[in-house]
BASEMI-475465 format. One record per atom (N, C-alpha, C): residue number from 1; residue in one letter; atom name; x, y, z. Coordinates in Angstrom, 2 decimals, decimal comma. Layout:
+-----+----+----+---------+---------+---------+
|   i | aa | at |       X |       Y |       Z |
+-----+----+----+---------+---------+---------+
| NUM |  A | CA |       X |       Y |       Z |
...
+-----+----+----+---------+---------+---------+
***
This chain:
+-----+----+----+---------+---------+---------+
|   i | aa | at |       X |       Y |       Z |
+-----+----+----+---------+---------+---------+
|   1 |  M |  N |   -8,25 |  -17,14 |    8,52 |
|   1 |  M | CA |   -8,73 |  -15,76 |    8,63 |
|   1 |  M |  C |   -7,71 |  -14,91 |    9,41 |
|   2 |  G |  N |   -7,32 |  -13,83 |    8,80 |
|   2 |  G | CA |   -6,48 |  -12,87 |    9,52 |
|   2 |  G |  C |   -5,01 |  -13,21 |    9,52 |
|   3 |  H |  N |   -4,62 |  -14,27 |    8,83 |
|   3 |  H | CA |   -3,19 |  -14,59 |    8,82 |
|   3 |  H |  C |   -2,58 |  -14,29 |    7,46 |
|   4 |  I |  N |   -1,32 |  -13,96 |    7,43 |
|   4 |  I | CA |   -0,63 |  -13,68 |    6,22 |
|   4 |  I |  C |    0,00 |  -14,98 |    5,70 |
|   5 |  T |  N |   -0,30 |  -15,33 |    4,44 |
|   5 |  T | CA |    0,27 |  -16,56 |    3,87 |
|   5 |  T |  C |    1,60 |  -16,20 |    3,22 |
|   6 |  K |  N |    2,36 |  -17,26 |    2,95 |
|   6 |  K | CA |    3,61 |  -17,12 |    2,25 |
|   6 |  K |  C |    3,49 |  -17,70 |    0,84 |
|   7 |  A |  N |    2,31 |  -17,60 |    0,26 |
|   7 |  A | CA |    2,08 |  -18,07 |   -1,06 |
|   7 |  A |  C |    2,61 |  -17,03 |   -2,08 |
|   8 |  G |  N |    3,08 |  -17,50 |   -3,23 |
|   8 |  G | CA |    3,53 |  -16,61 |   -4,26 |
|   8 |  G |  C |    5,03 |  -16,42 |   -4,22 |
|   9 |  D |  N |    5,51 |  -15,58 |   -5,08 |
|   9 |  D | CA |    6,92 |  -15,34 |   -5,23 |
|   9 |  D |  C |    7,51 |  -14,58 |   -4,06 |
|  10 |  A |  N |    8,55 |  -15,12 |   -3,44 |
|  10 |  A | CA |    9,15 |  -14,53 |   -2,25 |
|  10 |  A |  C |    9,80 |  -13,18 |   -2,60 |
|  11 |  T |  N |   10,42 |  -13,06 |   -3,76 |
|  11 |  T | CA |   11,02 |  -11,81 |   -4,17 |
|  11 |  T |  C |    9,99 |  -10,68 |   -4,32 |
|  12 |  L |  N |    8,84 |  -11,03 |   -4,93 |
|  12 |  L | CA |    7,79 |  -10,04 |   -5,07 |
|  12 |  L |  C |    7,26 |   -9,60 |   -3,71 |
|  13 |  R |  N |    7,05 |  -10,55 |   -2,81 |
|  13 |  R | CA |    6,60 |  -10,17 |   -1,47 |
|  13 |  R |  C |    7,60 |   -9,26 |   -0,78 |
|  14 |  T |  N |    8,89 |   -9,54 |   -0,94 |
|  14 |  T | CA |    9,93 |   -8,71 |   -0,35 |
|  14 |  T |  C |    9,94 |   -7,30 |   -0,90 |
|  15 |  V |  N |    9,82 |   -7,21 |   -2,22 |
|  15 |  V | CA |    9,78 |   -5,90 |   -2,88 |
|  15 |  V |  C |    8,57 |   -5,08 |   -2,46 |
|  16 |  L |  N |    7,39 |   -5,74 |   -2,41 |
|  16 |  L | CA |    6,19 |   -5,01 |   -1,97 |
|  16 |  L |  C |    6,29 |   -4,57 |   -0,50 |
|  17 |  F |  N |    6,87 |   -5,40 |    0,35 |
|  17 |  F | CA |    7,04 |   -5,04 |    1,77 |
|  17 |  F |  C |    8,02 |   -3,85 |    1,88 |
|  18 |  N |  N |    9,09 |   -3,88 |    1,10 |
|  18 |  N | CA |   10,07 |   -2,77 |    1,15 |
|  18 |  N |  C |    9,42 |   -1,48 |    0,64 |
|  19 |  A |  N |    8,62 |   -1,59 |   -0,41 |
|  19 |  A | CA |    7,93 |   -0,39 |   -0,93 |
|  19 |  A |  C |    6,98 |    0,16 |    0,08 |
|  20 |  A |  N |    6,28 |   -0,72 |    0,79 |
|  20 |  A | CA |    5,35 |   -0,28 |    1,83 |
|  20 |  A |  C |    6,08 |    0,38 |    2,99 |
|  21 |  T |  N |    7,21 |   -0,15 |    3,36 |
|  21 |  T | CA |    8,03 |    0,42 |    4,44 |
|  21 |  T |  C |    8,45 |    1,81 |    4,09 |
|  22 |  V |  N |    8,95 |    1,98 |    2,87 |
|  22 |  V | CA |    9,40 |    3,32 |    2,43 |
|  22 |  V |  C |    8,22 |    4,27 |    2,38 |
|  23 |  M |  N |    7,08 |    3,81 |    1,89 |
|  23 |  M | CA |    5,89 |    4,66 |    1,81 |
|  23 |  M |  C |    5,44 |    5,11 |    3,20 |
|  24 |  M |  N |    5,47 |    4,20 |    4,15 |
|  24 |  M | CA |    5,05 |    4,52 |    5,53 |
|  24 |  M |  C |    5,94 |    5,59 |    6,15 |
|  25 |  R |  N |    7,23 |    5,54 |    5,82 |
|  25 |  R | CA |    8,20 |    6,42 |    6,50 |
|  25 |  R |  C |    8,55 |    7,68 |    5,76 |
|  26 |  R |  N |    8,65 |    7,63 |    4,43 |
|  26 |  R | CA |    9,22 |    8,75 |    3,68 |
|  26 |  R |  C |    8,29 |    9,42 |    2,67 |
|  27 |  A |  N |    7,21 |    8,78 |    2,31 |
|  27 |  A | CA |    6,36 |    9,33 |    1,26 |
|  27 |  A |  C |    5,61 |   10,57 |    1,74 |
|  28 |  G |  N |    5,27 |   11,39 |    0,78 |
|  28 |  G | CA |    4,46 |   12,56 |    1,06 |
|  28 |  G |  C |    3,01 |   12,15 |    1,26 |
|  29 |  P |  N |    2,11 |   13,14 |    1,41 |
|  29 |  P | CA |    0,71 |   12,82 |    1,61 |
|  29 |  P |  C |    0,08 |   12,09 |    0,40 |
|  30 |  C |  N |   -0,60 |   11,03 |    0,72 |
|  30 |  C | CA |   -1,20 |   10,20 |   -0,31 |
|  30 |  C |  C |   -2,32 |    9,39 |    0,34 |
|  31 |  W |  N |   -3,35 |    9,02 |   -0,38 |
|  31 |  W | CA |   -4,46 |    8,32 |    0,21 |
|  31 |  W |  C |   -4,04 |    6,93 |    0,70 |
|  32 |  L |  N |   -3,04 |    6,31 |    0,06 |
|  32 |  L | CA |   -2,56 |    5,02 |    0,53 |
|  32 |  L |  C |   -1,86 |    5,14 |    1,86 |
|  33 |  K |  N |   -1,05 |    6,18 |    2,01 |
|  33 |  K | CA |   -0,31 |    6,38 |    3,25 |
|  33 |  K |  C |   -1,32 |    6,74 |    4,38 |
|  34 |  A |  N |   -2,29 |    7,59 |    4,09 |
|  34 |  A | CA |   -3,28 |    7,95 |    5,10 |
|  34 |  A |  C |   -4,04 |    6,72 |    5,56 |
|  35 |  W |  N |   -4,42 |    5,85 |    4,63 |
|  35 |  W | CA |   -5,12 |    4,61 |    4,96 |
|  35 |  W |  C |   -4,25 |    3,72 |    5,86 |
|  36 |  S |  N |   -2,97 |    3,57 |    5,51 |
|  36 |  S | CA |   -2,09 |    2,69 |    6,27 |
|  36 |  S |  C |   -1,83 |    3,25 |    7,68 |
|  37 |  L |  N |   -1,77 |    4,56 |    7,81 |
|  37 |  L | CA |   -1,58 |    5,14 |    9,15 |
|  37 |  L |  C |   -2,79 |    4,89 |   10,04 |
|  38 |  Q |  N |   -3,98 |    4,91 |    9,46 |
|  38 |  Q | CA |   -5,18 |    4,55 |   10,23 |
|  38 |  Q |  C |   -5,12 |    3,10 |   10,70 |
|  39 |  V |  N |   -4,68 |    2,22 |    9,79 |
|  39 |  V | CA |   -4,53 |    0,78 |   10,18 |
|  39 |  V |  C |   -3,48 |    0,66 |   11,26 |
|  40 |  A |  N |   -2,40 |    1,40 |   11,20 |
|  40 |  A | CA |   -1,32 |    1,34 |   12,19 |
|  40 |  A |  C |   -1,84 |    1,75 |   13,57 |
|  41 |  R |  N |   -2,71 |    2,74 |   13,60 |
|  41 |  R | CA |   -3,25 |    3,16 |   14,92 |
|  41 |  R |  C |   -4,10 |    2,06 |   15,52 |
|  42 |  R |  N |   -4,81 |    1,34 |   14,66 |
|  42 |  R | CA |   -5,72 |    0,28 |   15,16 |
|  42 |  R |  C |   -4,99 |   -1,03 |   15,45 |
|  43 |  R |  N |   -4,11 |   -1,43 |   14,54 |
|  43 |  R | CA |   -3,57 |   -2,81 |   14,56 |
|  43 |  R |  C |   -2,07 |   -2,87 |   14,79 |
|  44 |  G |  N |   -1,35 |   -1,77 |   14,69 |
|  44 |  G | CA |    0,11 |   -1,81 |   14,86 |
|  44 |  G |  C |    0,85 |   -1,53 |   13,56 |
|  45 |  Q |  N |    2,12 |   -1,15 |   13,72 |
|  45 |  Q | CA |    2,93 |   -0,75 |   12,59 |
|  45 |  Q |  C |    3,23 |   -1,91 |   11,64 |
|  46 |  K |  N |    3,60 |   -3,06 |   12,17 |
|  46 |  K | CA |    3,97 |   -4,20 |   11,32 |
|  46 |  K |  C |    2,77 |   -4,67 |   10,48 |
|  47 |  R |  N |    1,63 |   -4,82 |   11,12 |
|  47 |  R | CA |    0,45 |   -5,25 |   10,36 |
|  47 |  R |  C |    0,02 |   -4,22 |    9,31 |
|  48 |  A |  N |    0,17 |   -2,93 |    9,65 |
|  48 |  A | CA |   -0,15 |   -1,90 |    8,72 |
|  48 |  A |  C |    0,77 |   -1,93 |    7,51 |
|  49 |  T |  N |    2,06 |   -2,24 |    7,72 |
|  49 |  T | CA |    2,99 |   -2,30 |    6,62 |
|  49 |  T |  C |    2,66 |   -3,50 |    5,72 |
|  50 |  V |  N |    2,33 |   -4,62 |    6,31 |
|  50 |  V | CA |    1,92 |   -5,80 |    5,53 |
|  50 |  V |  C |    0,64 |   -5,52 |    4,76 |
|  51 |  A |  N |   -0,33 |   -4,84 |    5,42 |
|  51 |  A | CA |   -1,59 |   -4,50 |    4,76 |
|  51 |  A |  C |   -1,33 |   -3,52 |    3,59 |
|  52 |  L |  N |   -0,45 |   -2,58 |    3,81 |
|  52 |  L | CA |   -0,11 |   -1,63 |    2,75 |
|  52 |  L |  C |    0,58 |   -2,33 |    1,59 |
|  53 |  A |  N |    1,45 |   -3,27 |    1,89 |
|  53 |  A | CA |    2,12 |   -4,04 |    0,81 |
|  53 |  A |  C |    1,07 |   -4,77 |   -0,05 |
|  54 |  R |  N |    0,11 |   -5,39 |    0,61 |
|  54 |  R | CA |   -0,93 |   -6,09 |   -0,14 |
|  54 |  R |  C |   -1,76 |   -5,10 |   -0,98 |
|  55 |  R |  N |   -2,07 |   -3,94 |   -0,39 |
|  55 |  R | CA |   -2,85 |   -2,93 |   -1,08 |
|  55 |  R |  C |   -2,10 |   -2,39 |   -2,31 |
|  56 |  I |  N |   -0,78 |   -2,20 |   -2,16 |
|  56 |  I | CA |    0,04 |   -1,75 |   -3,29 |
|  56 |  I |  C |   -0,01 |   -2,80 |   -4,39 |
|  57 |  G |  N |    0,06 |   -4,06 |   -4,02 |
|  57 |  G | CA |   -0,03 |   -5,13 |   -4,99 |
|  57 |  G |  C |   -1,33 |   -5,12 |   -5,76 |
|  58 |  V |  N |   -2,44 |   -4,89 |   -5,02 |
|  58 |  V | CA |   -3,77 |   -4,85 |   -5,62 |
|  58 |  V |  C |   -3,87 |   -3,66 |   -6,58 |
|  59 |  V |  N |   -3,36 |   -2,51 |   -6,15 |
|  59 |  V | CA |   -3,42 |   -1,32 |   -7,00 |
|  59 |  V |  C |   -2,57 |   -1,49 |   -8,25 |
|  60 |  L |  N |   -1,37 |   -2,08 |   -8,09 |
|  60 |  L | CA |   -0,52 |   -2,30 |   -9,25 |
|  60 |  L |  C |   -1,15 |   -3,27 |  -10,22 |
|  61 |  H |  N |   -1,79 |   -4,32 |   -9,72 |
|  61 |  H | CA |   -2,43 |   -5,28 |  -10,58 |
|  61 |  H |  C |   -3,57 |   -4,62 |  -11,34 |
|  62 |  R |  N |   -4,38 |   -3,79 |  -10,68 |
|  62 |  R | CA |   -5,49 |   -3,12 |  -11,34 |
|  62 |  R |  C |   -4,96 |   -2,17 |  -12,39 |
|  63 |  M |  N |   -3,85 |   -1,44 |  -12,07 |
|  63 |  M | CA |   -3,27 |   -0,53 |  -13,06 |
|  63 |  M |  C |   -2,77 |   -1,31 |  -14,28 |
|  64 |  W |  N |   -2,20 |   -2,46 |  -14,06 |
|  64 |  W | CA |   -1,67 |   -3,28 |  -15,14 |
|  64 |  W |  C |   -2,82 |   -3,80 |  -16,03 |
|  65 |  M |  N |   -3,92 |   -4,25 |  -15,38 |
|  65 |  M | CA |   -5,03 |   -4,79 |  -16,14 |
|  65 |  M |  C |   -5,80 |   -3,68 |  -16,91 |
|  66 |  D |  N |   -5,97 |   -2,47 |  -16,30 |
|  66 |  D | CA |   -6,68 |   -1,40 |  -16,93 |
|  66 |  D |  C |   -5,82 |   -0,54 |  -17,86 |
|  67 |  G |  N |   -4,50 |   -0,56 |  -17,61 |
|  67 |  G | CA |   -3,61 |    0,34 |  -18,35 |
|  67 |  G |  C |   -3,72 |    1,77 |  -17,89 |
|  68 |  T |  N |   -4,13 |    1,98 |  -16,62 |
|  68 |  T | CA |   -4,28 |    3,34 |  -16,10 |
|  68 |  T |  C |   -3,03 |    3,76 |  -15,35 |
|  69 |  D |  N |   -2,97 |    5,04 |  -15,04 |
|  69 |  D | CA |   -1,87 |    5,62 |  -14,28 |
|  69 |  D |  C |   -2,30 |    5,78 |  -12,82 |
|  70 |  F |  N |   -1,32 |    5,78 |  -11,88 |
|  70 |  F | CA |   -1,64 |    5,99 |  -10,47 |
|  70 |  F |  C |   -1,96 |    7,47 |  -10,23 |
|  71 |  R |  N |   -2,98 |    7,71 |   -9,47 |
|  71 |  R | CA |   -3,35 |    9,08 |   -9,10 |
|  71 |  R |  C |   -3,14 |    9,23 |   -7,59 |
|  72 |  M |  N |   -2,39 |   10,27 |   -7,22 |
|  72 |  M | CA |   -2,11 |   10,50 |   -5,78 |
|  72 |  M |  C |   -3,39 |   10,76 |   -4,99 |
|  73 |  A |  N |   -4,36 |   11,42 |   -5,63 |
|  73 |  A | CA |   -5,61 |   11,71 |   -4,97 |
|  73 |  A |  C |   -6,71 |   10,87 |   -5,58 |
|  74 |  R |  N |   -7,64 |   10,45 |   -4,78 |
|  74 |  R | CA |   -8,80 |    9,76 |   -5,33 |
|  74 |  R |  C |   -9,71 |   10,73 |   -6,04 |
|  75 |  D |  N |  -10,68 |   10,21 |   -6,79 |
|  75 |  D | CA |  -11,59 |   11,08 |   -7,54 |
|  75 |  D |  C |  -12,33 |   12,02 |   -6,58 |
|  76 |  G |  N |  -12,31 |   13,29 |   -6,87 |
|  76 |  G | CA |  -13,02 |   14,27 |   -6,03 |
|  76 |  G |  C |  -12,17 |   14,81 |   -4,91 |
|  77 |  E |  N |  -10,94 |   14,39 |   -4,73 |
|  77 |  E | CA |  -10,07 |   14,89 |   -3,66 |
|  77 |  E |  C |   -9,00 |   15,76 |   -4,28 |
|  78 |  A |  N |   -8,54 |   16,75 |   -3,50 |
|  78 |  A | CA |   -7,46 |   17,61 |   -3,95 |
|  78 |  A |  C |   -6,13 |   17,02 |   -3,51 |
|  79 |  V |  N |   -5,09 |   17,24 |   -4,29 |
|  79 |  V | CA |   -3,76 |   16,76 |   -3,93 |
|  79 |  V |  C |   -3,09 |   17,87 |   -3,10 |
|  80 |  A |  N |   -2,58 |   17,49 |   -1,92 |
|  80 |  A | CA |   -1,89 |   18,44 |   -1,08 |
|  80 |  A |  C |   -0,51 |   18,79 |   -1,66 |
|  81 |  A |  N |   -0,16 |   20,05 |   -1,73 |
|  81 |  A | CA |    1,10 |   20,44 |   -2,33 |
|  81 |  A |  C |    2,20 |   20,54 |   -1,28 |
+-----+----+----+---------+---------+---------+
***
């Protein structure tokens, strides 16, 4: 409980972590970034980046299975310009 495993492809884990790092530092407003910043305030930057990497993986998997596109805003939210 609460530990990060090293199961799965190392290259994929690296790519997801790099994507999460870029999103935390350079991305514009997005519900994923807002969520990760809340995690960072509670748990720290490194754990928030790992949590965001996992969340990105989950979102990408769901998009792949459903064939849907990523939406910057969740349903019922406005996108900040």
